[in-house]
DRENNUSE-181839 format. One record per residue (C-alpha): residue in one letter; x, y, z. Coordinates in steps of 0.1 Angstrom, whole numbers, padded with zeros to 4 digits, always signed. Example, Ala and Ser with C-alpha at 12.3 -4.5 7.8 and 13.67 -1.06 7.14 Angstrom:
// residues 2
A+0123-0045+0078;S+0137-0011+0071;
END
This chain:
// residues 784
M-0002-0002+0002;M+0015+0032-0010;S-0006+0068+0001;S+0000+0096-0023;T+0025+0113-0003;G+0044+0084-0004;M+0043+0089-0039;K+0072+0110-0066;N+0062+0144-0071;V+0031+0146-0051;W+0036+0157-0015;L-0006+0165-0009;S-0024+0142+0014;M-0059+0130-0006;E-0091+0112-0002;H-0108+0094-0030;Q-0120+0118-0043;V-0095+0142-0046;I-0074+0119-0060;L-0093+0123-0101;W-0088+0157-0100;C-0058+0165-0076;N-0031+0185-0108;Q+0000+0164-0088;L-0018+0126-0088;V-0030+0125-0125;V+0003+0140-0139;Q+0024+0117-0119;V+0001+0091-0132;S-0006+0097-0166;H+0038+0098-0166;T+0037+0060-0156;L+0008+0050-0177;L+0024+0063-0205;S+0055+0047-0195;L+0046+0018-0195;I+0042+0016-0233;D+0073+0003-0260;T+0085+0030-0281;K+0096-0001-0306;T+0060-0020-0311;S+0037+0012-0290;Q+0024-0023-0269;P+0025-0021-0234;F+0054-0041-0221;S+0046-0079-0219;D+0071-0086-0187;A+0057-0082-0152;H+0087-0073-0136;Q+0096-0047-0162;R+0066-0029-0159;L+0066-0033-0120;G+0104-0017-0124;I+0088+0011-0139;F+0058+0016-0114;T+0086+0012-0083;K+0103+0045-0107;M+0078+0065-0115;L+0053+0064-0080;H+0078+0056-0055;S+0092+0089-0039;G+0136+0090-0042;I+0131+0096-0003;P+0140+0066+0020;Q+0112+0051+0043;N+0143+0049+0067;F+0154+0089+0061;F+0143+0095+0101;A+0155+0062+0114;P+0180+0067+0140;R+0219+0067+0126;P+0236+0039+0148;L+0270+0055+0150;Q+0302+0033+0146;Q+0326+0040+0163;P+0361+0027+0151;K+0392+0020+0171;K+0413+0053+0175;S+0391+0080+0157;D+0366+0091+0129;H+0388+0101+0107;F+0422+0085+0090;P+0442+0111+0087;I+0476+0114+0064;Q+0507+0102+0087;K+0543+0100+0073;G+0532+0102+0037;K+0510+0071+0039;V+0473+0069+0042;I+0453+0043+0063;H+0430+0021+0047;A+0395+0025+0058;P+0379-0008+0056;H+0358-0019+0025;V+0336+0005+0018;P+0296-0007-0001;A+0301+0002-0040;I+0280+0029-0051;S+0266+0033-0081;G+0281+0067-0094;C+0261+0094-0117;P+0250+0077-0156;S+0280+0082-0179;N+0252+0107-0201;S+0245+0129-0174;Q+0277+0136-0163;W+0303+0166-0174;S+0336+0171-0177;E+0359+0185-0148;D+0384+0205-0173;G+0360+0231-0176;L+0359+0234-0137;E+0372+0271-0120;R+0396+0268-0096;D+0390+0249-0065;L+0370+0266-0032;Y+0387+0249+0004;I+0354+0256+0029;Q+0371+0272+0063;T+0332+0270+0082;S+0311+0241+0088;T+0283+0257+0064;V+0291+0259+0029;T+0268+0280+0002;V+0262+0275-0033;L+0246+0310-0048;A+0251+0299-0085;M+0262+0277-0112;D+0301+0287-0112;G+0317+0254-0124;R+0338+0251-0089;R+0347+0224-0059;R+0347+0233-0032;W+0365+0211-0003;L+0350+0203+0026;D+0382+0189+0054;I+0362+0161+0074;Q+0382+0165+0101;K+0385+0200+0102;L+0345+0204+0100;G+0332+0185+0119;P+0342+0188+0158;G+0326+0191+0188;G+0301+0168+0177;K+0293+0178+0140;K+0295+0145+0129;H+0265+0145+0105;F+0264+0167+0068;V+0233+0175+0051;F+0233+0194+0019;V+0201+0213+0000;T+0202+0223-0030;N+0177+0231-0061;L+0205+0221-0087;S+0203+0184-0102;P+0220+0156-0089;C+0245+0146-0118;S+0237+0170-0140;G+0239+0206-0119;V+0258+0186-0086;R+0282+0158-0079;L+0299+0148-0042;H+0326+0126-0034;L+0343+0115-0009;W+0382+0117-0008;R+0409+0096+0015;E+0433+0122+0002;R+0435+0151-0017;G+0434+0148-0057;T+0431+0162-0086;S+0405+0140-0104;A+0371+0119-0092;S+0375+0097-0123;A+0365+0059-0118;T+0400+0048-0115;N+0406+0065-0087;K+0400+0042-0061;G+0404+0065-0032;V+0374+0084-0045;V+0340+0076-0045;E+0307+0093-0057;V+0277+0093-0032;T+0256+0114-0057;T+0233+0092-0059;K+0226+0093-0024;M+0207+0124-0031;V+0169+0120-0024;H+0145+0143-0046;I+0115+0164-0022;P+0089+0179-0041;S+0089+0217-0043;G+0070+0248-0060;P+0081+0260-0092;A+0110+0275-0089;P+0115+0317-0096;R+0130+0330-0131;Q+0154+0361-0133;I+0140+0389-0159;E+0171+0395-0158;P+0205+0388-0147;G+0214+0402-0115;S+0173+0404-0107;Q+0167+0375-0091;T+0134+0386-0066;E+0136+0352-0041;Q+0160+0327-0033;A+0145+0292-0050;P+0131+0262-0027;P+0152+0233-0023;S+0144+0202-0047;A+0172+0180-0030;V+0184+0166+0002;F+0220+0151+0008;W+0227+0134+0042;L+0255+0118+0055;G+0260+0098+0087;P+0299+0098+0105;E+0297+0057+0095;D+0288+0073+0057;M+0320+0091+0060;Y+0339+0070+0079;G+0376+0066+0068;F+0373+0094+0045;R+0391+0122+0050;F+0377+0154+0023;I+0339+0160+0011;T+0339+0178-0025;I+0306+0196-0036;S+0315+0198-0074;V+0289+0225-0093;A+0281+0220-0128;P+0287+0257-0154;Q+0264+0280-0156;P+0241+0270-0194;T+0244+0298-0221;V+0215+0300-0243;S+0217+0334-0268;G+0185+0350-0265;R+0168+0332-0240;P+0163+0351-0200;P+0187+0329-0178;P+0175+0296-0159;A+0161+0300-0124;A+0182+0311-0094;S+0205+0285-0081;M+0213+0275-0044;G+0227+0248-0023;V+0233+0247+0014;G+0258+0229+0033;Q+0266+0221+0067;F+0281+0198+0093;F+0260+0197+0127;N+0253+0180+0157;P+0218+0159+0153;K+0220+0172+0191;D+0215+0204+0187;G+0187+0204+0169;E+0159+0180+0181;Q+0129+0197+0204;V+0107+0172+0224;F+0070+0184+0223;S+0055+0163+0254;P+0021+0161+0257;Y+0018+0185+0275;K+0029+0214+0256;L+0004+0204+0233;I-0026+0203+0250;H-0012+0238+0268;S-0004+0254+0228;L-0038+0248+0220;F-0050+0278+0242;T-0014+0293+0238;D+0009+0291+0214;K+0050+0281+0213;D+0069+0314+0206;D+0112+0300+0200;N+0140+0321+0185;L+0167+0310+0160;K+0198+0325+0157;E+0214+0330+0124;D+0241+0295+0121;H+0215+0274+0138;P+0210+0241+0131;L+0205+0234+0089;T+0176+0206+0102;L+0161+0209+0135;N+0141+0178+0142;L+0111+0176+0160;T+0099+0148+0178;F+0059+0156+0185;S+0047+0127+0222;V+0009+0129+0201;S+0007+0120+0164;L+0002+0146+0143;G-0030+0125+0130;L-0047+0136+0162;L-0032+0169+0170;P-0028+0186+0142;V+0004+0209+0152;S-0003+0249+0133;L+0038+0259+0125;S+0049+0294+0112;L+0085+0311+0107;I+0086+0346+0101;T+0124+0356+0092;T+0137+0385+0115;G+0175+0384+0099;C+0185+0382+0065;G+0228+0370+0074;I+0240+0403+0068;K+0260+0418+0093;K+0235+0445+0116;S+0206+0429+0098;E+0186+0419+0127;F+0154+0438+0128;P+0138+0449+0151;I+0102+0422+0165;E+0079+0443+0152;D+0093+0457+0117;T+0100+0418+0109;E+0064+0419+0090;D+0075+0448+0074;V+0072+0442+0029;E+0111+0460+0029;T+0124+0431+0051;S+0099+0402+0039;R+0116+0407+0001;L+0153+0410+0012;C+0144+0386+0034;R+0130+0362+0007;R+0165+0370-0019;R+0182+0357+0006;C+0168+0328+0021;F+0150+0296+0004;P+0125+0288+0019;P+0122+0258+0051;V+0106+0222+0038;A+0094+0204+0065;L+0096+0163+0065;A+0070+0149+0082;W+0076+0113+0093;D+0049+0090+0113;A+0052+0048+0114;T+0020+0043+0098;S+0012+0070+0068;G+0047+0075+0061;L+0061+0105+0047;H+0049+0137+0044;V+0065+0170+0031;F+0056+0203+0032;P+0074+0227+0010;N+0079+0264+0014;L+0074+0261+0048;Y+0061+0299+0059;S+0028+0291+0078;E+0014+0256+0072;T-0011+0232+0095;I+0012+0201+0093;V-0008+0169+0097;V-0007+0134+0082;D-0033+0107+0073;S-0022+0086+0104;S-0048+0070+0133;P-0030+0066+0164;A-0045+0052+0193;L-0068+0022+0180;W-0071-0012+0192;T-0045-0023+0164;S-0023+0008+0164;S+0011+0003+0173;H+0033+0020+0203;A+0054+0036+0169;S+0020+0057+0156;D+0018+0081+0187;K+0048+0097+0177;T+0058+0119+0145;T+0090+0130+0141;V+0092+0164+0120;L+0125+0178+0103;L+0125+0217+0091;L+0152+0222+0066;V+0159+0259+0077;D+0181+0283+0060;P+0209+0286+0087;H+0224+0319+0075;C+0189+0341+0087;S+0170+0338+0116;Y+0132+0337+0121;R+0107+0332+0147;T+0090+0302+0150;T+0051+0297+0170;A+0041+0261+0172;G+0003+0254+0185;V-0029+0231+0182;P-0056+0252+0169;L-0085+0243+0182;T-0111+0233+0155;A-0086+0216+0136;A-0081+0195+0160;A-0120+0186+0171;G-0121+0181+0135;R-0095+0155+0129;F-0109+0136+0161;L-0143+0136+0152;L-0131+0126+0110;L-0106+0097+0130;Y-0129+0083+0151;F-0165+0089+0138;S-0164+0053+0138;Q-0158+0048+0168;I-0185+0075+0185;S-0217+0064+0162;G-0210+0029+0172;L-0204+0041+0212;C-0235+0059+0209;F-0256+0028+0198;A-0237+0014+0236;V-0256+0051+0255;A-0289+0043+0244;F-0281+0007+0251;F-0276+0022+0288;A-0299+0042+0290;L-0329+0013+0282;M-0312-0005+0308;R-0317+0024+0335;Q-0356+0021+0329;A-0358-0013+0325;Y-0342-0017+0363;A-0363+0009+0371;W-0396-0006+0364;E-0380-0045+0378;L-0378-0022+0407;D-0410-0015+0408;R-0399+0028+0405;P-0413+0050+0379;I-0394+0045+0346;P-0366+0075+0344;S-0365+0101+0314;V-0338+0089+0289;L-0322+0121+0297;S-0323+0116+0334;A-0314+0077+0325;V-0280+0090+0305;E-0271+0115+0331;S-0277+0088+0362;N-0252+0061+0344;L-0221+0092+0336;R-0221+0095+0374;M-0187+0085+0390;P-0174+0065+0403;S-0193+0031+0398;P-0214+0038+0364;F-0193+0056+0346;F-0163+0034+0357;F-0182+0003+0350;L-0194+0012+0317;A-0168+0031+0305;T-0140+0018+0314;F-0147-0024+0307;P-0149-0023+0270;I-0109-0011+0270;L-0099-0034+0298;F-0116-0061+0277;A-0097-0051+0244;V-0058-0054+0262;L-0069-0086+0273;F-0077-0101+0247;C-0051-0089+0229;S-0023-0101+0252;L-0043-0133+0255;S-0042-0133+0218;S-0008-0134+0194;K-0020-0097+0189;S+0004-0068+0196;L-0014-0043+0229;P-0027-0013+0215;P-0006+0023+0231;I-0026+0017+0265;I-0022+0051+0282;S-0036+0067+0245;F-0057+0045+0237;S-0078+0044+0269;I-0082+0083+0273;V-0091+0083+0231;S-0121+0060+0240;I-0130+0075+0271;L-0128+0101+0249;C-0154+0089+0218;Y-0174+0075+0253;I-0181+0107+0263;F-0191+0129+0229;A-0215+0096+0221;N-0231+0111+0258;G-0232+0145+0242;V-0247+0136+0209;I-0275+0113+0227;V-0279+0138+0244;V-0281+0161+0225;L-0304+0141+0206;I-0326+0132+0228;L-0334+0173+0243;L-0345+0182+0201;S-0367+0152+0199;Q-0381+0157+0232;L-0382+0198+0223;L-0406+0183+0189;F-0428+0160+0209;Y-0436+0186+0237;M-0442+0207+0208;A-0465+0186+0193;G-0485+0175+0225;T-0489+0217+0237;S-0504+0227+0208;H-0521+0193+0203;V-0537+0200+0241;F-0544+0237+0232;I-0562+0231+0201;K-0587+0206+0218;K-0590+0225+0248;R-0598+0254+0221;L-0623+0241+0205;Q-0643+0228+0243;V-0647+0273+0245;C-0660+0274+0216;E-0688+0247+0221;G-0718+0258+0200;S-0706+0283+0177;F-0705+0273+0137;C-0668+0260+0137;F-0672+0242+0167;S-0707+0230+0147;F-0684+0219+0111;F-0655+0203+0136;Q-0685+0184+0151;W-0698+0170+0118;F-0659+0162+0109;I-0658+0138+0139;N-0686+0122+0132;M-0678+0115+0096;S-0649+0102+0110;S-0660+0081+0137;N-0686+0066+0107;F-0654+0054+0088;A-0634+0044+0121;S-0661+0024+0126;I-0660+0004+0093;K-0653-0034+0104;V-0618-0033+0088;I-0605-0003+0103;R-0614-0015+0137;I-0597-0052+0133;L-0564-0026+0117;R-0573+0000+0147;V-0571-0030+0173;N-0542-0052+0157;H-0517-0019+0143;L-0489-0041+0162;I-0492-0058+0135;I-0500-0038+0108;T-0471-0022+0117;S-0444-0050+0116;L-0465-0062+0081;V-0459-0032+0071;A-0425-0027+0085;I-0409-0063+0074;A-0424-0054+0033;L-0407-0023+0029;V-0371-0043+0042;C-0372-0068+0021;L-0385-0057-0010;V-0380-0018-0016;H-0353-0007+0009;P-0342-0012+0051;T-0342+0022+0057;L-0382+0026+0046;G-0390-0006+0069;L-0371+0017+0097;F-0390+0052+0093;V-0419+0027+0098;L-0415+0020+0134;L-0399+0054+0137;L-0435+0066+0126;S-0450+0041+0155;H-0429+0051+0178;A-0436+0089+0174;L-0472+0080+0176;H-0471+0058+0212;C-0449+0090+0221;H-0476+0120+0210;G-0505+0101+0228;A-0486+0092+0254;L-0478+0131+0265;C-0511+0143+0250;S-0529+0118+0275;F-0504+0130+0306;F-0513+0167+0297;M-0548+0167+0293;A-0545+0145+0326;S-0523+0174+0345;F-0549+0200+0332;R-0583+0182+0348;S-0561+0174+0373;H-0553+0215+0382;V-0587+0223+0371;Q-0601+0205+0398;T-0579+0214+0426;S-0583+0247+0415;E-0624+0247+0419;F-0618+0230+0451;Y-0601+0253+0467;E-0623+0285+0451;S-0653+0265+0467;G-0640+0278+0505;N-0634+0243+0515;N-0613+0238+0549;G-0583+0221+0550;D-0598+0196+0571;S-0625+0181+0541;D-0618+0151+0528;T-0602+0153+0496;S-0602+0112+0484;N-0628+0127+0460;L-0603+0149+0442;S-0597+0134+0413;P-0624+0114+0393;I-0618+0077+0398;N-0604+0082+0353;E-0574+0097+0367;T-0562+0069+0392;C-0575+0037+0370;T-0549+0021+0350;G-0561-0013+0347;S-0548-0033+0373;P-0568-0024+0412;E-0530-0030+0427;S-0524+0001+0406;T-0504+0031+0436;R-0498+0060+0400;S-0521+0081+0387;Y-0535+0077+0345;G-0513+0109+0343;E-0481+0091+0353;T-0486+0055+0338;Q-0489+0077+0300;L-0455+0094+0310;E-0434+0066+0323;I-0451+0048+0288;F-0437+0081+0268;H-0404+0077+0285;H-0404+0042+0271;H-0416+0049+0234;H-0387+0082+0240;G-0361+0052+0247;L-0369+0031+0217;L-0374+0060+0193;V-0340+0069+0202;L-0326+0034+0195;H-0340+0031+0164;L-0332+0064+0152;L-0296+0060+0153;A-0301+0025+0140;A-0322+0040+0107;L-0295+0071+0104;M-0265+0042+0098;F-0289+0030+0068;V-0288+0070+0050;P-0258+0070+0030;S-0275+0039+0022;L-0309+0053+0012;V-0290+0080-0007;A-0271+0059-0036;W-0304+0038-0041;L-0321+0075-0045;Q-0295+0081-0069;R-0299+0045-0087;T-0338+0054-0096;G-0343+0046-0134;I-0306+0033-0136;G-0319-0004-0122;Q-0328-0016-0093;R-0327-0053-0072;F-0336-0062-0036;P-0317-0056-0002;W-0293-0072+0005;F-0305-0107+0027;W-0287-0102+0054;D-0298-0060+0056;S-0334-0077+0054;A-0323-0098+0081;L-0311-0073+0110;C-0334-0051+0100;I-0365-0075+0105;G-0350-0081+0140;V-0348-0046+0145;I-0384-0046+0134;L-0386-0069+0161;H-0373-0058+0187;G-0395-0020+0190;L-0429-0041+0186;C-0425-0068+0209;D-0408-0047+0237;S-0432-0015+0230;K-0449-0020+0265;P-0426-0016+0292;E-0442-0051+0306;F-0425-0071+0290;N-0391-0069+0306;F-0384-0105+0312;Y-0379-0140+0292;L-0387-0169+0302;F-0381-0198+0286;P-0397-0234+0298;I-0372-0266+0293;P-0380-0296+0304;R-0363-0303+0343;I-0352-0274+0343;P-0369-0249+0361;L-0380-0218+0342;L-0350-0198+0330;E-0355-0159+0332;I-0332-0132+0317;R-0341-0095+0332;L-0343-0071+0300;S-0321-0050+0317;F-0293-0078+0318;A-0301-0079+0280;Y-0296-0043+0275;L-0264-0043+0293;I-0249-0071+0276;A-0259-0054+0240;G-0244-0021+0257;Y-0206-0038+0266;F-0211-0060+0230;S-0215-0024+0214;S-0187-0004+0229;I-0164-0035+0219;S-0178-0039+0185;A-0173+0007+0184;L-0136+0003+0199;A-0129-0027+0168;L-0145+0000+0140;A-0167-0023+0133;P-0201-0002+0145;Y-0227-0024+0121;R-0225-0050+0144;V-0249-0033+0172;F-0276-0047+0145;Y-0266-0083+0155;A-0276-0075+0190;M-0308-0054+0184;S-0313-0082+0159;V-0306-0111+0186;I-0335-0087+0219;G-0353-0085+0192;I-0357-0122+0179;A-0361-0133+0213;S-0385-0109+0224;F-0404-0125+0198;T-0402-0161+0201;F-0411-0155+0244;R-0439-0141+0229;V-0448-0167+0206;I-0443-0189+0236;Q-0466-0174+0255;T-0494-0169+0238;R-0492-0205+0231;Y-0494-0213+0268;R-0518-0188+0273;K-0541-0202+0247;N-0535-0243+0271;G-0544-0219+0304;E-0509-0218+0315;T-0493-0182+0318;Y-0457-0172+0314;Y-0465-0136+0323;R-0451-0115+0351;S-0456-0074+0355;R-0452-0053+0390;K-0481-0039+0407;H-0491-0013+0383;S-0499-0021+0348;H-0497+0001+0313;R-0524-0019+0292;H-0556+0002+0300;
END
């Protein structure tokens, strides 16, 4: 697998739609496809190895994947270098052969001008001057500066060549055994177009680097000199000179430019950016290590030039953004380049980095993530002749957007777990003969610390860690995995709370409007409008008295299930789930309106009682009529209004759960609508089967008294499974499925509960016909 950022000449990350129109990727893929054609036969190459070689050459980035790997320091017995002693050279161990430049790209050394001997640890190339620059490794690399880096916009081999010498000489030909050409170790990095000069000497800004060359102590072991040979300036009559040339090399100590951003620093940078100043003669490479992956917390990095390498060129901080200052600095300082390395997605290149949000295509802190995925290394290539003010910070909006993008599957699966846990709380209250709480109260109760939250949020995480430890899979990064999983669980609770509040607001608005209209009609009794409305109601009653309509009203659950299952199997699963949601909504609306009417009548009767002038010793037992307390059970202790409110809470919980299930199928419904007229087919069998189980769960558990299952097994006492326990297991299963990035498995839990409910209802009906009942209810029933 290769990411777009790991391709040659491509440095932007892109998703599956952007790859169709992004010019970087399109051009490179087009060149690759054209390279597959044999120019002699005008047909594609038939040899598979040859085609694979073309793909590797054209698509694979020139930067090796281990470019950021720690380089082992090879310690010789005496010293890192082999100086000349008494006219003899101590020969180094055998050096692996490095392929030199191709013959068609080499240029004659006879055209080189006088050699330059560099006396500082930094070397600069400002033009194609046809000179060779000598750097003494032993002299310029003391004090731990045993690494050498060189960045340039010159083409390797044709524009610049680099050699390692065991002793100073005059010819770098292949016959000279004391010279090794290392030009091919230079790797290409993508860069923007170089500025063109309108006329000689009118350079407007420094050219961006297009290649980087890195040598470690083990690469220079046994050599005394490094030479940088620059080709002569090509002259073309009648045309402007080519773009500006640049090249900067430096011996440096990697520890001088190291900086570690701990998790505390990154979180603190959400509120306050971290500023730092880079003085002149700073290391060319700055190694930034982020302890939290930039795939999770993107970092906004900006570099503002404060000095241009000229004596007394340091400008006051308040003048750094001046136009003239910026123009002058752009002429002398090459644009910074950032190379970000992530263990999961590989290399990401950010050229011309003045102000950029660095983010990598990585998904850390997952069940399948490795420990290396928690860190991101950023290598900054910055001109050492210039001074900068760096600002690093984590933008809150970018971090939040990245979090939602990466962990949307976890959050969506955990939303089902939160809904299951809320239903568990409601069913458990029914089993203890307590009032059924609202869904919002149930969610709030599950968030209480420490007991409910610990058991519901952390048990799935402990199971994931235990499963990885017992299996052959490697353990995920436990700390980051636990923190991200708990954050996803908290965010899922927030989503469910918002969904509950919105739906509850709609139901209360609809119920209040319904009750208000009904009361207004009672006040207007006797008017013409009321007479017309009464006539309409009578006509509706006559229509409802038809036998078919009466049968439909009595068996509304059966009709709803048949219609929903037919839509699921023959049209689309989402439509069947919408029918189930409509059934829940009607039950919620009816129960809430009944509660409002009962509350209104109770309020009116209470007001009339106190207005009648009765003293406090009067009997208040007849304060409410019998129909306000009758719930269908002689042992009932709750009023009619309280019962209707419990029915509303019960159906509201089912509505929230099944609304989430319907939203999971919305993308499939949109795709199905887009194919309308092109050709339709029946829904997938497995999707239909799971949705049928969801429908059975919504209809068979439509009443709170269906809160247990009794399965009669021969010679075994009746096995009772309470619905609260089933919801708890379903919630845990949904949490584990979400952590495994498989939120679709929540349908398995809903389907199992629905099939078990349907099976028990069938068994219950059969035994009831035989005079044996396996039915159990608490002190008051919701049947009325």
